[in-house]
Backbone of each chain as nested JSON, in Angstrom:
{
  "chains": [
    {"id": "A", "residues": [
      {"number": 1, "name": "MET", "atoms": {"N": [118.98, 72.029, 29.935], "CA": [119.974, 72.388, 30.656], "C": [119.656, 73.842, 31.224]}},
      {"number": 2, "name": "ASP", "atoms": {"N": [119.718, 74.06, 32.47], "CA": [119.653, 75.371, 32.929], "C": [120.945, 76.111, 32.904]}},
      {"number": 3, "name": "THR", "atoms": {"N": [120.948, 77.089, 31.786], "CA": [122.122, 77.647, 31.419], "C": [122.646, 78.825, 32.213]}},
      {"number": 4, "name": "THR", "atoms": {"N": [121.69, 79.128, 33.355], "CA": [122.311, 79.954, 34.352], "C": [123.075, 79.343, 35.45]}},
      {"number": 5, "name": "LYS", "atoms": {"N": [123.143, 77.905, 35.169], "CA": [123.933, 77.222, 36.217], "C": [125.359, 76.636, 35.582]}},
      {"number": 6, "name": "VAL", "atoms": {"N": [125.412, 76.844, 34.2], "CA": [126.455, 76.203, 33.186], "C": [128.017, 76.586, 34.127]}},
      {"number": 7, "name": "LYS", "atoms": {"N": [128.724, 75.695, 34.377], "CA": [130.03, 76.024, 34.808], "C": [131.142, 75.174, 34.534]}},
      {"number": 8, "name": "ILE", "atoms": {"N": [132.377, 75.519, 34.472], "CA": [133.585, 74.718, 34.346], "C": [133.501, 73.909, 35.687]}},
      {"number": 9, "name": "GLU", "atoms": {"N": [133.406, 72.6, 35.364], "CA": [133.535, 71.576, 36.624], "C": [134.781, 71.015, 36.918]}},
      {"number": 10, "name": "GLU", "atoms": {"N": [135.631, 70.615, 36.043], "CA": [136.626, 70.171, 36.093], "C": [137.955, 70.545, 35.198]}},
      {"number": 11, "name": "VAL", "atoms": {"N": [139.053, 70.654, 35.569], "CA": [140.194, 70.861, 34.547], "C": [141.359, 69.656, 34.987]}},
      {"number": 12, "name": "GLU", "atoms": {"N": [141.596, 69.037, 33.882], "CA": [142.608, 67.731, 34.202], "C": [143.509, 67.763, 33.212]}},
      {"number": 13, "name": "VAL", "atoms": {"N": [144.752, 67.571, 33.408], "CA": [145.899, 67.336, 32.588], "C": [146.515, 66.086, 32.621]}},
      {"number": 14, "name": "SER", "atoms": {"N": [146.702, 65.418, 31.761], "CA": [147.324, 63.935, 31.742], "C": [148.554, 64.058, 30.785]}},
      {"number": 15, "name": "ALA", "atoms": {"N": [149.624, 63.076, 30.755], "CA": [150.736, 63.223, 30.199], "C": [151.22, 61.721, 29.782]}},
      {"number": 16, "name": "VAL", "atoms": {"N": [151.911, 61.757, 28.515], "CA": [152.671, 60.596, 28.326], "C": [154.091, 60.966, 27.856]}},
      {"number": 17, "name": "VAL", "atoms": {"N": [154.924, 60.445, 28.523], "CA": [156.351, 60.994, 28.177], "C": [156.823, 59.983, 27.17]}},
      {"number": 18, "name": "LYS", "atoms": {"N": [157.42, 60.484, 26.023], "CA": [157.873, 59.663, 24.901], "C": [159.621, 60.017, 24.897]}},
      {"number": 19, "name": "ARG", "atoms": {"N": [160.385, 59.004, 25.108], "CA": [161.79, 59.017, 25.113], "C": [162.041, 59.026, 23.782]}},
      {"number": 20, "name": "ALA", "atoms": {"N": [163.347, 59.648, 23.752], "CA": [163.973, 59.62, 22.325], "C": [164.5, 58.179, 21.959]}},
      {"number": 21, "name": "ASP", "atoms": {"N": [164.705, 57.357, 22.779], "CA": [164.893, 55.934, 22.248], "C": [163.648, 55.005, 21.914]}},
      {"number": 22, "name": "GLY", "atoms": {"N": [162.478, 55.739, 22.04], "CA": [161.18, 55.061, 21.584], "C": [160.365, 54.6, 22.516]}},
      {"number": 23, "name": "SER", "atoms": {"N": [160.905, 54.513, 24.117], "CA": [160.12, 54.011, 25.079], "C": [159.132, 55.146, 25.422]}},
      {"number": 24, "name": "THR", "atoms": {"N": [157.962, 54.762, 26.046], "CA": [157.085, 55.727, 26.435], "C": [156.844, 55.286, 28.235]}},
      {"number": 25, "name": "GLU", "atoms": {"N": [156.321, 56.563, 28.8], "CA": [155.834, 56.426, 30.127], "C": [154.535, 57.169, 30.114]}},
      {"number": 26, "name": "ASN", "atoms": {"N": [153.507, 56.469, 30.473], "CA": [152.292, 57.07, 30.755], "C": [152.128, 57.424, 32.092]}},
      {"number": 27, "name": "LEU", "atoms": {"N": [152.115, 58.69, 32.369], "CA": [152.115, 59.315, 33.555], "C": [150.626, 59.455, 34.204]}},
      {"number": 28, "name": "GLY", "atoms": {"N": [149.746, 59.124, 33.444], "CA": [148.345, 59.369, 33.784], "C": [147.994, 60.662, 33.987]}},
      {"number": 29, "name": "VAL", "atoms": {"N": [147.005, 60.975, 34.99], "CA": [146.676, 62.302, 35.363], "C": [147.889, 63.178, 36.433]}},
      {"number": 30, "name": "ILE", "atoms": {"N": [148.421, 64.267, 35.702], "CA": [149.458, 64.955, 36.548], "C": [148.917, 66.228, 37.153]}},
      {"number": 31, "name": "ALA", "atoms": {"N": [147.648, 66.782, 36.734], "CA": [147.143, 67.758, 37.461], "C": [145.717, 67.726, 37.527]}},
      {"number": 32, "name": "HIS", "atoms": {"N": [144.966, 68.088, 38.395], "CA": [143.589, 68.048, 38.238], "C": [142.984, 68.954, 39.449]}},
      {"number": 33, "name": "THR", "atoms": {"N": [142.059, 69.548, 39.037], "CA": [141.164, 70.347, 39.911], "C": [139.868, 70.189, 39.689]}},
      {"number": 34, "name": "LYS", "atoms": {"N": [139.004, 70.047, 40.547], "CA": [137.488, 70.192, 40.622], "C": [136.964, 71.367, 40.878]}},
      {"number": 35, "name": "TYR", "atoms": {"N": [136.303, 72.228, 40.266], "CA": [136.09, 73.527, 40.596], "C": [134.682, 73.674, 41.441]}},
      {"number": 36, "name": "GLY", "atoms": {"N": [134.59, 74.859, 42.18], "CA": [133.325, 75.196, 42.644], "C": [132.437, 75.723, 41.615]}},
      {"number": 37, "name": "ASN", "atoms": {"N": [131.835, 76.717, 41.837], "CA": [130.868, 77.07, 40.833], "C": [130.895, 78.568, 40.464]}},
      {"number": 38, "name": "TRP", "atoms": {"N": [132.251, 79.031, 40.129], "CA": [132.681, 80.477, 39.744], "C": [131.703, 80.876, 38.742]}},
      {"number": 39, "name": "LEU", "atoms": {"N": [131.396, 79.952, 37.649], "CA": [130.649, 80.579, 36.454], "C": [129.104, 80.88, 36.972]}},
      {"number": 40, "name": "THR", "atoms": {"N": [128.63, 79.928, 37.677], "CA": [127.241, 80.231, 38.369], "C": [127.326, 81.474, 39.0]}},
      {"number": 41, "name": "ARG", "atoms": {"N": [128.35, 81.718, 39.783], "CA": [128.1, 82.768, 40.493], "C": [128.309, 84.191, 39.498]}},
      {"number": 42, "name": "THR", "atoms": {"N": [129.149, 83.911, 38.774], "CA": [129.21, 84.915, 37.348], "C": [127.913, 85.346, 36.866]}},
      {"number": 43, "name": "TRP", "atoms": {"N": [127.543, 84.174, 36.265], "CA": [125.907, 84.337, 35.702], "C": [124.928, 84.893, 36.689]}},
      {"number": 44, "name": "ARG", "atoms": {"N": [124.911, 84.441, 37.828], "CA": [123.893, 84.969, 38.739], "C": [124.069, 86.401, 39.154]}},
      {"number": 45, "name": "LYS", "atoms": {"N": [125.311, 86.735, 39.136], "CA": [125.449, 88.289, 39.272], "C": [125.015, 89.103, 38.56]}},
      {"number": 46, "name": "LEU", "atoms": {"N": [125.3, 88.531, 37.076], "CA": [124.757, 89.3, 35.948], "C": [123.369, 89.291, 35.927]}},
      {"number": 47, "name": "TRP", "atoms": {"N": [122.673, 88.212, 36.051], "CA": [121.416, 87.911, 36.05], "C": [120.717, 87.134, 37.048]}},
      {"number": 48, "name": "PRO", "atoms": {"N": [120.509, 88.107, 38.125], "CA": [119.948, 87.326, 39.443], "C": [118.659, 86.648, 39.077]}},
      {"number": 49, "name": "LEU", "atoms": {"N": [118.711, 85.41, 39.748], "CA": [117.54, 84.596, 39.514], "C": [116.252, 85.241, 40.479]}}
    ]},
    {"id": "B", "residues": [
      {"number": 1, "name": "LEU", "atoms": {"N": [136.043, 64.003, 44.017], "CA": [137.33, 63.639, 43.309], "C": [138.269, 64.391, 44.234]}},
      {"number": 2, "name": "GLU", "atoms": {"N": [139.536, 64.005, 44.189], "CA": [140.604, 64.413, 45.04], "C": [141.571, 65.299, 43.995]}},
      {"number": 3, "name": "GLU", "atoms": {"N": [141.95, 66.359, 44.58], "CA": [142.859, 67.278, 43.771], "C": [144.146, 66.88, 43.983]}},
      {"number": 4, "name": "ILE", "atoms": {"N": [144.979, 66.664, 42.763], "CA": [146.204, 66.165, 42.701], "C": [147.167, 67.319, 42.901]}},
      {"number": 5, "name": "VAL", "atoms": {"N": [147.213, 68.233, 41.917], "CA": [147.873, 69.532, 41.893], "C": [146.989, 70.529, 41.162]}},
      {"number": 6, "name": "ALA", "atoms": {"N": [147.57, 71.684, 41.059], "CA": [146.611, 72.691, 40.378], "C": [146.579, 72.494, 39.034]}},
      {"number": 7, "name": "ALA", "atoms": {"N": [145.27, 72.702, 38.415], "CA": [144.968, 72.879, 36.984], "C": [143.779, 73.679, 36.996]}},
      {"number": 8, "name": "VAL", "atoms": {"N": [144.207, 75.118, 36.725], "CA": [143.078, 76.161, 36.741], "C": [142.83, 76.695, 35.402]}},
      {"number": 9, "name": "ILE", "atoms": {"N": [141.539, 77.391, 35.201], "CA": [141.276, 78.432, 34.164], "C": [141.686, 79.6, 34.795]}},
      {"number": 10, "name": "VAL", "atoms": {"N": [142.782, 80.127, 34.408], "CA": [143.269, 81.533, 34.816], "C": [142.066, 82.692, 34.46]}},
      {"number": 11, "name": "ASN", "atoms": {"N": [142.141, 83.706, 35.117], "CA": [141.141, 84.8, 34.651], "C": [141.072, 85.088, 33.512]}},
      {"number": 12, "name": "ARG", "atoms": {"N": [141.901, 85.257, 32.871], "CA": [142.021, 85.586, 31.316], "C": [141.228, 84.415, 30.609]}},
      {"number": 13, "name": "GLY", "atoms": {"N": [141.441, 83.326, 31.062], "CA": [140.844, 82.118, 30.402], "C": [139.215, 82.244, 30.648]}},
      {"number": 14, "name": "LYS", "atoms": {"N": [138.67, 82.685, 31.594], "CA": [137.372, 82.91, 31.847], "C": [136.822, 83.875, 30.652]}},
      {"number": 15, "name": "GLU", "atoms": {"N": [137.51, 84.891, 30.447], "CA": [137.106, 85.865, 29.519], "C": [137.158, 85.283, 28.1]}},
      {"number": 16, "name": "ILE", "atoms": {"N": [138.159, 84.439, 27.655], "CA": [138.305, 83.512, 26.573], "C": [136.983, 82.77, 26.393]}},
      {"number": 17, "name": "VAL", "atoms": {"N": [136.633, 82.033, 27.301], "CA": [135.285, 81.378, 27.216], "C": [134.139, 82.311, 26.853]}},
      {"number": 18, "name": "ALA", "atoms": {"N": [133.88, 83.459, 27.658], "CA": [133.007, 84.323, 27.22], "C": [133.177, 84.723, 25.844]}},
      {"number": 19, "name": "ASP", "atoms": {"N": [134.228, 85.168, 25.488], "CA": [134.568, 85.716, 24.013], "C": [134.116, 84.467, 22.966]}},
      {"number": 20, "name": "ARG", "atoms": {"N": [134.556, 83.173, 23.269], "CA": [134.112, 82.117, 22.283], "C": [132.698, 81.928, 22.096]}},
      {"number": 21, "name": "ILE", "atoms": {"N": [131.962, 82.248, 23.214], "CA": [130.627, 81.885, 23.221], "C": [129.941, 83.099, 22.276]}},
      {"number": 22, "name": "LEU", "atoms": {"N": [130.462, 84.309, 22.439], "CA": [130.138, 85.414, 21.651], "C": [130.612, 85.334, 20.044]}},
      {"number": 23, "name": "GLY", "atoms": {"N": [131.456, 84.23, 19.946], "CA": [131.912, 84.137, 18.616], "C": [133.341, 84.899, 18.235]}},
      {"number": 24, "name": "ALA", "atoms": {"N": [133.76, 85.477, 19.4], "CA": [135.064, 86.266, 19.22], "C": [136.217, 85.507, 19.685]}},
      {"number": 25, "name": "GLY", "atoms": {"N": [137.476, 86.097, 19.474], "CA": [138.632, 85.454, 19.934], "C": [139.177, 84.507, 18.974]}},
      {"number": 26, "name": "THR", "atoms": {"N": [140.081, 83.531, 19.583], "CA": [140.657, 82.511, 18.898], "C": [140.783, 81.296, 20.018]}},
      {"number": 27, "name": "GLU", "atoms": {"N": [140.958, 80.16, 19.129], "CA": [140.81, 79.108, 20.181], "C": [141.9, 78.891, 20.86]}},
      {"number": 28, "name": "PRO", "atoms": {"N": [141.778, 78.401, 22.162], "CA": [143.039, 78.299, 23.116], "C": [143.576, 76.985, 23.024]}},
      {"number": 29, "name": "LYS", "atoms": {"N": [144.285, 76.604, 21.93], "CA": [144.595, 75.3, 21.811], "C": [146.4, 75.171, 21.627]}},
      {"number": 30, "name": "HIS", "atoms": {"N": [147.018, 76.245, 21.965], "CA": [148.512, 76.336, 21.761], "C": [149.194, 75.792, 23.141]}},
      {"number": 31, "name": "ALA", "atoms": {"N": [149.779, 74.905, 23.249], "CA": [150.314, 74.316, 24.402], "C": [151.802, 74.571, 24.544]}},
      {"number": 32, "name": "GLY", "atoms": {"N": [152.02, 75.225, 25.746], "CA": [153.536, 75.395, 26.043], "C": [153.819, 74.922, 27.384]}},
      {"number": 33, "name": "TRP", "atoms": {"N": [155.244, 74.906, 27.762], "CA": [155.509, 74.458, 28.957], "C": [156.739, 75.367, 29.587]}},
      {"number": 34, "name": "GLY", "atoms": {"N": [157.058, 75.235, 30.983], "CA": [157.957, 75.83, 31.723], "C": [158.475, 75.181, 32.743]}},
      {"number": 35, "name": "THR", "atoms": {"N": [159.578, 75.64, 33.551], "CA": [160.483, 74.973, 34.317], "C": [160.417, 75.631, 35.692]}},
      {"number": 36, "name": "GLY", "atoms": {"N": [159.609, 76.628, 35.786], "CA": [159.782, 77.366, 36.908], "C": [158.984, 76.869, 38.153]}},
      {"number": 37, "name": "ALA", "atoms": {"N": [159.168, 77.032, 39.258], "CA": [158.429, 76.674, 40.463], "C": [157.269, 77.431, 40.794]}},
      {"number": 38, "name": "GLY", "atoms": {"N": [156.248, 77.03, 41.473], "CA": [155.085, 77.865, 41.913], "C": [153.675, 76.958, 41.394]}},
      {"number": 39, "name": "THR", "atoms": {"N": [152.601, 77.472, 42.259], "CA": [151.434, 76.869, 42.312], "C": [150.506, 77.567, 41.323]}},
      {"number": 40, "name": "ALA", "atoms": {"N": [149.954, 77.058, 40.392], "CA": [149.062, 77.707, 39.236], "C": [148.092, 78.616, 40.103]}},
      {"number": 41, "name": "ALA", "atoms": {"N": [147.617, 79.581, 39.622], "CA": [146.525, 80.278, 40.103], "C": [145.946, 81.391, 39.049]}},
      {"number": 42, "name": "GLU", "atoms": {"N": [144.556, 81.474, 39.412], "CA": [143.856, 82.17, 38.56], "C": [144.363, 83.556, 38.049]}},
      {"number": 43, "name": "ALA", "atoms": {"N": [145.043, 84.217, 38.887], "CA": [145.587, 85.416, 38.449], "C": [146.813, 85.281, 37.446]}},
      {"number": 44, "name": "ASN", "atoms": {"N": [147.455, 84.32, 37.151], "CA": [148.524, 84.19, 36.455], "C": [148.278, 84.275, 35.015]}},
      {"number": 45, "name": "THR", "atoms": {"N": [149.23, 84.997, 34.502], "CA": [149.094, 85.407, 32.729], "C": [150.158, 84.709, 31.795]}},
      {"number": 46, "name": "ASP", "atoms": {"N": [151.074, 83.895, 32.403], "CA": [152.009, 83.337, 31.782], "C": [152.532, 81.995, 32.781]}},
      {"number": 47, "name": "LEU", "atoms": {"N": [153.334, 81.203, 31.952], "CA": [153.805, 79.876, 32.74], "C": [154.907, 80.309, 33.694]}},
      {"number": 48, "name": "PHE", "atoms": {"N": [155.023, 79.496, 34.398], "CA": [156.389, 79.553, 35.315], "C": [157.514, 79.535, 34.621]}},
      {"number": 49, "name": "THR", "atoms": {"N": [158.43, 80.378, 34.308], "CA": [159.608, 80.276, 33.481], "C": [159.31, 79.652, 32.234]}},
      {"number": 50, "name": "PRO", "atoms": {"N": [158.72, 80.198, 31.07], "CA": [158.551, 79.369, 30.06], "C": [159.968, 78.882, 29.339]}},
      {"number": 51, "name": "ALA", "atoms": {"N": [159.862, 77.487, 28.904], "CA": [161.049, 76.813, 28.351], "C": [161.01, 77.625, 26.785]}},
      {"number": 52, "name": "ASP", "atoms": {"N": [162.12, 77.147, 26.012], "CA": [162.51, 77.837, 24.741], "C": [161.772, 77.127, 23.656]}},
      {"number": 53, "name": "GLU", "atoms": {"N": [161.154, 75.946, 23.994], "CA": [160.262, 75.31, 22.711], "C": [159.095, 76.114, 22.329]}},
      {"number": 54, "name": "ALA", "atoms": {"N": [159.07, 76.228, 21.085], "CA": [157.857, 76.842, 20.512], "C": [156.548, 76.326, 21.137]}},
      {"number": 55, "name": "ARG", "atoms": {"N": [155.514, 76.927, 21.302], "CA": [154.234, 76.55, 21.549], "C": [153.659, 75.598, 20.413]}},
      {"number": 56, "name": "VAL", "atoms": {"N": [152.953, 74.604, 20.957], "CA": [152.338, 73.715, 19.714], "C": [150.988, 73.644, 19.638]}},
      {"number": 57, "name": "SER", "atoms": {"N": [150.484, 74.043, 18.384], "CA": [148.994, 74.076, 18.253], "C": [148.567, 72.562, 18.338]}},
      {"number": 58, "name": "GLY", "atoms": {"N": [147.781, 72.221, 19.476], "CA": [147.237, 70.951, 19.594], "C": [146.048, 70.595, 18.655]}},
      {"number": 59, "name": "THR", "atoms": {"N": [145.734, 69.221, 18.928], "CA": [144.472, 69.08, 18.296], "C": [143.317, 68.914, 19.166]}},
      {"number": 60, "name": "SER", "atoms": {"N": [142.233, 69.743, 18.913], "CA": [141.173, 70.013, 19.744], "C": [140.066, 69.218, 19.334]}},
      {"number": 61, "name": "SER", "atoms": {"N": [139.131, 68.912, 20.427], "CA": [137.952, 68.08, 20.101], "C": [137.035, 68.31, 21.348]}},
      {"number": 62, "name": "LYS", "atoms": {"N": [135.78, 67.874, 21.112], "CA": [134.897, 67.671, 22.207], "C": [134.533, 66.162, 22.356]}},
      {"number": 63, "name": "VAL", "atoms": {"N": [134.758, 66.075, 23.762], "CA": [134.574, 64.492, 24.19], "C": [133.602, 64.42, 25.372]}},
      {"number": 64, "name": "THR", "atoms": {"N": [133.098, 63.259, 25.511], "CA": [132.23, 62.884, 26.591], "C": [132.927, 62.496, 27.883]}},
      {"number": 65, "name": "THR", "atoms": {"N": [132.607, 63.161, 28.955], "CA": [133.07, 62.701, 30.385], "C": [131.746, 62.255, 30.931]}},
      {"number": 66, "name": "THR", "atoms": {"N": [130.837, 63.1, 31.344], "CA": [129.696, 62.611, 31.94], "C": [128.358, 62.808, 30.898]}},
      {"number": 67, "name": "THR", "atoms": {"N": [128.068, 63.794, 30.352], "CA": [127.142, 63.874, 29.368], "C": [127.618, 64.237, 28.056]}},
      {"number": 68, "name": "THR", "atoms": {"N": [127.028, 63.885, 26.847], "CA": [127.377, 63.833, 25.474], "C": [128.179, 65.103, 25.337]}},
      {"number": 69, "name": "ASN", "atoms": {"N": [129.529, 65.067, 24.959], "CA": [130.379, 66.338, 24.489], "C": [130.4, 67.366, 25.458]}},
      {"number": 70, "name": "ASP", "atoms": {"N": [130.501, 66.887, 26.761], "CA": [130.678, 68.02, 27.791], "C": [132.012, 68.533, 27.971]}},
      {"number": 71, "name": "THR", "atoms": {"N": [133.011, 68.186, 27.41], "CA": [134.252, 68.341, 27.673], "C": [135.313, 68.791, 26.482]}},
      {"number": 72, "name": "TYR", "atoms": {"N": [135.994, 69.936, 26.764], "CA": [136.703, 70.401, 25.716], "C": [138.0, 69.782, 25.834]}},
      {"number": 73, "name": "GLN", "atoms": {"N": [138.761, 69.194, 24.883], "CA": [139.817, 68.494, 25.017], "C": [140.962, 69.053, 23.902]}},
      {"number": 74, "name": "VAL", "atoms": {"N": [142.326, 69.194, 24.361], "CA": [143.349, 69.506, 23.473], "C": [144.576, 68.521, 23.81]}},
      {"number": 75, "name": "ILE", "atoms": {"N": [144.963, 67.754, 22.879], "CA": [146.19, 66.988, 22.83], "C": [147.263, 67.706, 21.969]}},
      {"number": 76, "name": "ALA", "atoms": {"N": [148.377, 67.651, 22.722], "CA": [149.534, 68.447, 22.004], "C": [150.768, 67.802, 22.443]}},
      {"number": 77, "name": "THR", "atoms": {"N": [151.777, 67.44, 21.581], "CA": [153.106, 67.031, 22.092], "C": [154.062, 68.071, 21.803]}},
      {"number": 78, "name": "ILE", "atoms": {"N": [154.84, 68.306, 22.874], "CA": [156.075, 69.199, 22.823], "C": [157.267, 68.555, 22.952]}},
      {"number": 79, "name": "VAL", "atoms": {"N": [158.512, 68.649, 22.054], "CA": [159.553, 67.783, 22.044], "C": [160.597, 68.651, 22.746]}},
      {"number": 80, "name": "ALA", "atoms": {"N": [161.374, 68.147, 23.515], "CA": [162.48, 69.02, 24.146], "C": [163.66, 69.239, 23.381]}},
      {"number": 81, "name": "GLY", "atoms": {"N": [164.054, 70.574, 23.238], "CA": [165.188, 70.781, 22.156], "C": [166.51, 70.656, 23.126]}},
      {"number": 82, "name": "ALA", "atoms": {"N": [166.348, 70.558, 24.542], "CA": [167.613, 70.338, 25.278], "C": [167.047, 69.511, 26.647]}},
      {"number": 83, "name": "ALA", "atoms": {"N": [168.024, 69.247, 27.445], "CA": [167.419, 68.579, 28.787], "C": [166.628, 69.762, 29.37]}},
      {"number": 84, "name": "ARG", "atoms": {"N": [165.541, 69.199, 29.915], "CA": [164.568, 70.084, 30.479], "C": [164.129, 69.448, 31.888]}},
      {"number": 85, "name": "ALA", "atoms": {"N": [163.762, 70.12, 32.755], "CA": [162.828, 69.495, 34.058], "C": [161.579, 70.467, 34.075]}},
      {"number": 86, "name": "ILE", "atoms": {"N": [160.563, 69.913, 33.497], "CA": [159.327, 70.444, 33.282], "C": [158.305, 70.306, 34.414]}},
      {"number": 87, "name": "THR", "atoms": {"N": [157.999, 71.471, 34.81], "CA": [157.218, 71.594, 36.102], "C": [155.838, 72.173, 35.942]}},
      {"number": 88, "name": "ASN", "atoms": {"N": [155.496, 72.667, 34.778], "CA": [154.097, 73.362, 34.488], "C": [153.82, 73.49, 32.958]}},
      {"number": 89, "name": "ALA", "atoms": {"N": [152.716, 73.486, 32.54], "CA": [152.279, 73.702, 31.14], "C": [150.944, 74.353, 30.986]}},
      {"number": 90, "name": "GLY", "atoms": {"N": [150.492, 75.016, 29.95], "CA": [149.436, 75.611, 29.853], "C": [148.86, 75.639, 28.426]}},
      {"number": 91, "name": "LEU", "atoms": {"N": [147.734, 76.104, 28.333], "CA": [147.268, 76.485, 26.758], "C": [147.102, 77.786, 26.593]}},
      {"number": 92, "name": "PHE", "atoms": {"N": [147.417, 78.139, 25.413], "CA": [147.271, 79.827, 25.144], "C": [146.222, 79.93, 23.976]}},
      {"number": 93, "name": "ASP", "atoms": {"N": [145.896, 81.128, 23.59], "CA": [145.247, 81.404, 22.556], "C": [145.933, 81.731, 21.183]}},
      {"number": 94, "name": "GLY", "atoms": {"N": [147.169, 81.622, 21.486], "CA": [147.785, 81.929, 20.06], "C": [149.41, 81.283, 20.591]}},
      {"number": 95, "name": "ALA", "atoms": {"N": [150.243, 81.298, 19.296], "CA": [151.503, 80.586, 19.478], "C": [152.591, 81.595, 20.065]}},
      {"number": 96, "name": "GLY", "atoms": {"N": [152.143, 82.899, 20.176], "CA": [153.084, 83.772, 20.816], "C": [154.325, 84.054, 19.694]}},
      {"number": 97, "name": "SER", "atoms": {"N": [155.534, 84.594, 20.302], "CA": [156.762, 84.869, 19.559], "C": [157.862, 84.859, 20.241]}},
      {"number": 98, "name": "GLY", "atoms": {"N": [158.906, 84.878, 19.706], "CA": [160.206, 84.807, 20.653], "C": [160.51, 83.482, 21.117]}},
      {"number": 99, "name": "THR", "atoms": {"N": [161.775, 83.356, 21.854], "CA": [162.454, 82.293, 22.409], "C": [162.885, 82.841, 23.773]}},
      {"number": 100, "name": "PRO", "atoms": {"N": [162.198, 82.248, 24.812], "CA": [161.106, 81.48, 24.915], "C": [159.849, 82.319, 24.324]}},
      {"number": 101, "name": "PRO", "atoms": {"N": [158.94, 81.503, 24.001], "CA": [157.579, 82.173, 23.272], "C": [156.886, 83.005, 24.329]}},
      {"number": 102, "name": "SER", "atoms": {"N": [156.37, 84.221, 23.937], "CA": [155.592, 85.251, 24.873], "C": [154.553, 85.627, 24.005]}},
      {"number": 103, "name": "GLY", "atoms": {"N": [153.58, 86.285, 24.687], "CA": [152.483, 86.992, 23.992], "C": [151.333, 86.041, 23.923]}},
      {"number": 104, "name": "ALA", "atoms": {"N": [150.142, 86.395, 23.323], "CA": [148.888, 85.573, 23.318], "C": [148.392, 85.622, 24.676]}},
      {"number": 105, "name": "ASN", "atoms": {"N": [147.34, 84.843, 24.901], "CA": [146.665, 84.885, 26.179], "C": [146.631, 83.664, 26.78]}},
      {"number": 106, "name": "LEU", "atoms": {"N": [146.879, 83.276, 28.1], "CA": [146.802, 82.159, 28.834], "C": [145.313, 81.723, 29.077]}},
      {"number": 107, "name": "PHE", "atoms": {"N": [144.977, 80.568, 28.806], "CA": [143.747, 80.118, 29.184], "C": [143.754, 79.138, 30.364]}},
      {"number": 108, "name": "VAL", "atoms": {"N": [144.356, 78.118, 30.331], "CA": [144.392, 77.025, 31.329], "C": [145.94, 76.761, 31.827]}},
      {"number": 109, "name": "LYS", "atoms": {"N": [146.161, 76.586, 32.906], "CA": [147.507, 76.241, 33.422], "C": [147.527, 75.225, 34.455]}},
      {"number": 110, "name": "ALA", "atoms": {"N": [148.575, 74.339, 34.389], "CA": [148.744, 73.268, 35.474], "C": [150.168, 73.184, 35.922]}},
      {"number": 111, "name": "ASP", "atoms": {"N": [150.265, 72.866, 37.227], "CA": [151.641, 72.746, 37.982], "C": [151.505, 71.288, 38.207]}},
      {"number": 112, "name": "PHE", "atoms": {"N": [152.801, 70.604, 38.288], "CA": [152.831, 69.284, 38.587], "C": [154.188, 68.791, 38.828]}},
      {"number": 113, "name": "ALA", "atoms": {"N": [154.419, 67.577, 39.571], "CA": [155.774, 66.984, 39.757], "C": [156.625, 67.025, 38.611]}},
      {"number": 114, "name": "VAL", "atoms": {"N": [157.827, 67.506, 38.931], "CA": [158.783, 67.625, 37.683], "C": [158.758, 66.272, 36.932]}},
      {"number": 115, "name": "ILE", "atoms": {"N": [158.969, 66.718, 35.506], "CA": [159.237, 65.404, 34.546], "C": [160.506, 66.116, 33.794]}},
      {"number": 116, "name": "ASN", "atoms": {"N": [161.519, 65.079, 34.26], "CA": [162.939, 65.395, 33.587], "C": [162.764, 64.626, 32.022]}},
      {"number": 117, "name": "LEU", "atoms": {"N": [163.516, 65.692, 31.376], "CA": [163.579, 65.2, 29.834], "C": [164.918, 65.18, 29.326]}},
      {"number": 118, "name": "ALA", "atoms": {"N": [165.19, 64.608, 28.487], "CA": [166.661, 64.717, 27.724], "C": [166.288, 65.13, 26.482]}},
      {"number": 119, "name": "THR", "atoms": {"N": [167.17, 65.672, 25.707], "CA": [167.075, 66.353, 24.498], "C": [166.326, 65.155, 23.281]}},
      {"number": 120, "name": "GLY", "atoms": {"N": [165.235, 65.613, 22.87], "CA": [164.588, 64.648, 21.977], "C": [163.456, 63.932, 22.663]}},
      {"number": 121, "name": "ASP", "atoms": {"N": [163.405, 63.994, 23.906], "CA": [162.163, 63.447, 24.572], "C": [161.044, 64.361, 24.547]}},
      {"number": 122, "name": "SER", "atoms": {"N": [159.974, 63.863, 24.664], "CA": [158.757, 64.676, 24.506], "C": [157.709, 64.307, 25.477]}},
      {"number": 123, "name": "ILE", "atoms": {"N": [156.639, 65.204, 25.732], "CA": [155.713, 64.925, 26.422], "C": [154.306, 65.092, 25.389]}},
      {"number": 124, "name": "GLU", "atoms": {"N": [153.381, 64.19, 25.6], "CA": [152.12, 64.361, 24.948], "C": [151.138, 64.692, 25.906]}},
      {"number": 125, "name": "PHE", "atoms": {"N": [150.546, 66.046, 25.782], "CA": [149.741, 66.406, 27.035], "C": [148.367, 66.247, 26.626]}},
      {"number": 126, "name": "THR", "atoms": {"N": [147.334, 65.944, 27.55], "CA": [145.921, 65.99, 27.175], "C": [145.331, 66.894, 28.275]}},
      {"number": 127, "name": "PHE", "atoms": {"N": [144.929, 67.881, 27.555], "CA": [144.119, 68.875, 28.459], "C": [142.642, 68.667, 28.44]}},
      {"number": 128, "name": "LYS", "atoms": {"N": [141.91, 68.785, 29.575], "CA": [140.271, 68.355, 29.48], "C": [139.941, 69.576, 30.488]}},
      {"number": 129, "name": "ILE", "atoms": {"N": [138.835, 70.247, 29.806], "CA": [138.092, 70.906, 30.543], "C": [136.561, 70.689, 30.52]}},
      {"number": 130, "name": "LYS", "atoms": {"N": [136.13, 70.268, 31.495], "CA": [134.692, 69.598, 31.62], "C": [133.81, 70.784, 32.149]}},
      {"number": 131, "name": "PHE", "atoms": {"N": [132.644, 70.914, 31.336], "CA": [131.646, 71.719, 31.8], "C": [130.414, 70.907, 32.242]}},
      {"number": 132, "name": "SER", "atoms": {"N": [129.751, 71.653, 33.444], "CA": [128.494, 71.023, 33.982], "C": [127.619, 72.037, 34.393]}},
      {"number": 133, "name": "ASN", "atoms": {"N": [126.501, 71.525, 35.071], "CA": [125.523, 72.521, 35.643], "C": [125.118, 72.261, 36.935]}}
    ]}
  ]
}
C-alpha cells in the first residue's frame, strides 16, 4: 500500500431500533458519506511527492 | 455510492486518527445521541442538543469492507430514559460527564431522519469508518 495515499473513504452508520415490547426494526444504513481524499491532501501537504 | 445524509469525521476526529497512529489519545468508541436539528459538519465539536442518556462504550473491532480489516467498527446500544426524537449520533473518545454528557472529543458524527423512541426503547448503532488508498 502506498501510505501517502491512505485516506478515510467512507463513514457509515446503521441502526436497529429495539422496542421495549421486544420488537425490533432494522433501519439499515441511516447515514453515509463517501469521502474525497482529505487525508491524501494532508499527507501530501506534509510530505510532497 | 449515494450519500444518504451526513456522516462525517469531524476536524478533531482527524486529530484523533493521527494521535492513535502515534500511540496517543484514547479510543473513540463512546456513543452518544442528540435531538437537535442540523447537518453534521467537520467543524462540529459536539452533537446537536445532546440527550440526557450517558454515552455508551461500544464494542469496537476491525472488519472487512473491501480489503482485509480495512474498516474500524463500533457497535453500541443506547437505551432511552424517556421519550426521545433522536436526530443525530456520534462517537467520542471518552464518556464525558454530566447530564446531558459533555466533555471528551467528538470523532465522528451523523445526522439522520428522526427516530422516535418511547421510554425503554433503544437503538443499536453500528458505526463504520473505512480506510482506503
